[in-house]
C-alpha positions in Angstrom: -64.2 -2.0 -14.8 -65.2 -4.8 -16.8 -68.8 -5.8 -17.0 -71.2 -8.3 -18.3 -74.4 -7.5 -20.1 -77.6 -8.6 -18.8 -79.9 -10.4 -21.4 -83.0 -9.2 -21.7 -85.4 -11.3 -24.3 -87.8 -9.4 -26.6 -87.1 -5.8 -25.9 -86.0 -4.0 -28.6 -83.5 -1.1 -28.9 -84.2 2.2 -27.6 -83.5 5.3 -29.2 -80.2 5.8 -27.6 -79.8 2.3 -28.2 -77.1 2.3 -31.3 -76.4 -1.2 -31.2 -78.5 -4.2 -29.7 -76.6 -7.6 -29.7 -78.7 -11.0 -28.6 -77.1 -14.2 -28.4 -75.0 -14.0 -31.1 -72.8 -17.0 -32.2 -70.3 -17.3 -34.8 -68.9 -21.1 -36.4 -66.5 -20.7 -38.7 -65.4 -24.1 -40.3 -62.6 -25.4 -41.0 -62.3 -28.7 -42.9 -64.6 -31.0 -41.3 -64.0 -29.0 -38.0 -66.3 -26.3 -36.4 -64.9 -24.0 -34.6 -66.9 -21.5 -32.5 -65.3 -18.0 -32.4 -68.4 -16.4 -30.8 -70.7 -18.3 -28.0 -73.3 -16.4 -27.0 -72.7 -12.7 -27.0 -75.1 -10.2 -25.3 -74.1 -6.5 -26.1 -76.0 -3.1 -25.4 -74.2 0.5 -26.6 -75.5 3.5 -26.2 -75.4 6.4 -28.5 -72.1 8.5 -27.8 -70.9 5.8 -26.0 -67.2 4.9 -25.9 -66.7 0.9 -25.0 -63.3 -0.6 -24.9 -63.3 -4.3 -25.2 -60.4 -6.0 -23.7 -59.4 -9.8 -24.1 -56.8 -12.4 -25.5 -56.0 -13.2 -28.7 -58.7 -15.8 -29.3 -60.8 -14.3 -27.4 -63.6 -13.4 -30.0 -62.6 -9.5 -29.8 -62.3 -9.8 -34.0 -64.6 -11.6 -35.0 -67.7 -9.2 -32.9 -66.1 -6.5 -34.3 -66.4 -7.8 -37.9 -70.1 -8.9 -37.5 -70.5 -5.6 -36.2 -69.2 -3.9 -39.3 -70.9 -5.6 -41.5 -68.6 -8.0 -42.6 -69.5 -11.6 -42.1 -72.9 -12.6 -41.0 -73.3 -14.0 -38.0 -74.2 -17.9 -37.6 -76.8 -17.1 -35.2 -78.3 -14.7 -32.9 -79.9 -10.9 -33.2 -77.7 -7.8 -34.3 -79.2 -4.7 -34.6 -77.3 -1.1 -36.0 -79.4 1.2 -35.2 -82.3 -0.5 -34.9 -81.7 -2.3 -38.2 -81.5 -6.1 -38.0 -78.3 -7.0 -40.0 -79.4 -10.9 -40.5 -82.0 -9.4 -42.4 -79.5 -7.4 -45.1 -78.7 -8.5 -48.8 -74.4 -8.6 -49.4 -75.2 -5.6 -51.2 -77.2 -3.7 -48.1 -74.5 -5.2 -45.8 -71.9 -2.8 -47.5 -73.9 0.0 -47.9 -74.3 -0.2 -43.9 -70.6 -0.4 -43.7 -69.7 2.4 -46.1 -72.2 4.4 -44.6 -73.0 3.9 -40.6 -69.4 2.4 -39.8 -65.8 3.7 -39.9 -63.2 1.2 -39.2 -59.6 1.9 -37.9 -57.2 -0.9 -37.8 -53.3 -1.4 -36.3 -51.7 -1.4 -39.4 -53.0 1.9 -40.8 -54.3 0.2 -44.3 -52.7 3.4 -46.0 -51.8 3.7 -50.3 -48.5 4.0 -50.4 -48.9 5.8 -53.9 -50.7 8.7 -52.5 -50.9 11.3 -50.1 -53.0 11.4 -46.9 -55.8 13.9 -48.7 -55.9 11.3 -51.3 -56.2 8.3 -49.2 -59.1 10.0 -47.1 -60.7 11.1 -50.2 -61.1 7.1 -51.6 -63.4 6.6 -48.7 -65.9 9.3 -50.1 -65.6 7.8 -53.3 -66.7 4.0 -52.2 -69.7 5.8 -50.5 -70.3 8.6 -53.5 -70.0 11.2 -51.4 -67.5 13.6 -52.8 -67.5 16.8 -50.3 -66.5 16.4 -46.9 -68.8 17.1 -43.4 -69.0 20.7 -42.6 -67.1 19.7 -39.2 -64.0 17.7 -40.9 -61.6 20.7 -40.8 -62.6 20.9 -37.0 -62.1 16.9 -36.8 -58.5 17.5 -38.9 -57.4 20.0 -36.3 -58.0 17.9 -33.4 -56.2 15.0 -35.6 -53.3 17.6 -36.0 -52.8 16.6 -39.6 -54.0 20.0 -41.5 -51.1 20.6 -42.1 -49.8 16.8 -43.3 -52.8 16.0 -45.7 -49.9 16.8 -49.1 -47.6 13.8 -47.7 -47.4 10.3 -48.6 -47.5 8.0 -45.9 -43.7 7.1 -46.1 -43.5 10.9 -45.4 -45.3 10.5 -42.3 -44.9 9.3 -38.4 -46.7 5.9 -37.3 -49.0 8.5 -34.8 -49.8 10.7 -38.0 -50.2 7.7 -40.6 -52.9 6.3 -37.2 -54.2 9.7 -37.2 -54.7 10.4 -41.1 -56.9 6.6 -41.0 -58.9 8.3 -38.1 -59.4 10.8 -40.4 -60.7 8.4 -43.4 -62.8 6.4 -41.1 -64.9 9.4 -39.9 -65.1 11.5 -43.3 -68.4 9.7 -43.9 -69.8 10.3 -40.8 -70.3 7.1 -39.3 -72.5 6.1 -36.6 -70.0 3.4 -35.5 -66.1 3.7 -35.4 -64.6 0.6 -34.6 -61.1 0.9 -33.9 -58.9 -2.7 -33.7 -56.0 -2.5 -31.7 -55.5 1.5 -32.9 -52.0 1.1 -30.9 -51.0 -1.7 -31.8 -47.9 -0.2 -33.5 -47.2 2.7 -31.8 -45.0 3.5 -29.1 -46.0 4.8 -25.9 -46.0 8.9 -26.4 -48.1 8.1 -30.0 -50.3 5.6 -28.6 -51.6 8.2 -25.9 -51.7 10.9 -28.7 -53.8 9.0 -30.3 -56.3 7.6 -27.6 -56.6 11.4 -26.2 -57.7 11.9 -29.5 -60.1 9.5 -29.3 -61.5 10.2 -26.0 -61.7 13.8 -27.7 -63.6 13.2 -30.6 -66.1 11.2 -28.3 -66.5 13.9 -26.5 -66.7 17.1 -28.7 -68.3 15.1 -31.4 -70.3 12.6 -29.4 -68.8 10.3 -31.7 -69.7 6.4 -30.8 -66.6 4.6 -30.8 -65.9 0.6 -30.2 -62.1 -0.5 -29.8 -60.6 -3.6 -29.3 -57.5 -3.5 -26.8 -55.3 -6.1 -25.2 -53.7 -3.4 -23.1 -55.7 -2.3 -19.8 -53.7 1.1 -19.8 -55.4 1.7 -23.6 -59.0 0.4 -22.1 -58.9 3.0 -19.1 -59.5 5.7 -21.9 -62.7 4.6 -22.7 -66.2 5.2 -20.5 -66.5 1.5 -20.2 -64.8 -1.3 -20.6 -66.0 -5.1 -21.6 -63.8 -8.6 -21.2 -64.2 -11.2 -23.5 -63.0 -14.9 -23.0 -63.6 -17.7 -25.5 -66.1 -16.5 -27.6 -67.7 -14.8 -24.4 -68.6 -11.8 -22.6 -67.2 -12.5 -18.7 -67.9 -10.2 -15.7 -64.6 -8.7 -14.2 
C-alpha cells in the first residue's frame, strides 16, 4: 500500500534511518522557463528497507533517485544520507559518496560490450580505488546465479543475466544503498520475476537497503513498502 510520509521539521536522522529527505525541491531551467521536477518531497527510509517508488512518467521519480545518488544537487530542501547533508558536499565529495555508498542499477544494464562480466564488475572497483571483492561477494554471485558466467561478454548473456551482472557491479563496493531504476523494464515476465526475487533475497539475506523505481504495481509488490509520486510530490494511496 502506498503511503505518504509525515513531516517532522527539526528532527535529526535516527541511527537506523539511512535516508532523510525534507522539503526537497528541484527546478530545471529550459530556456527562460523554470520546470519544477520536485515540489517539496519528504521521505524517510530505514536501514535494511526495500522501498518501491511508483508513479507515471514525469512524476519526479528519477529526479529523486539522481539526487539521492549524489548526481545533481537539489534546488532546496534537506537530503541526509547516513546523516551526511548532501547540500554541504563539494562535487568531488559527492562523487566519492556516490562511488562508495550508492550502487546504481539501470533499465538498460549499461555493460561495456567488449569486456567480460568479470571485467565489467571490476571497473566499479577500480573507480573507487578498491581491487579486492568483499568477503561475502561469492555468496552474492551464487545468489545472482552468474558465478559460472563471469568470463562471458554481454552478447553471450541473456537480458536477465546481463541485469544480474549489473546488480553484481552495483554491489561489489558494498554500498549502503542500492538504487534500482526500472530494473526489469527490458525483461520478459520470467526474467523480471527472477530479478525481483533476487533483489528481495539480497534485501533479506544481506540486509541490503534497496530503493526501486517502477511503474509496475506487480514489481512494487516485491518491496516491503510502496510510496507513490505524482507531479513532483509524494501522494497518499
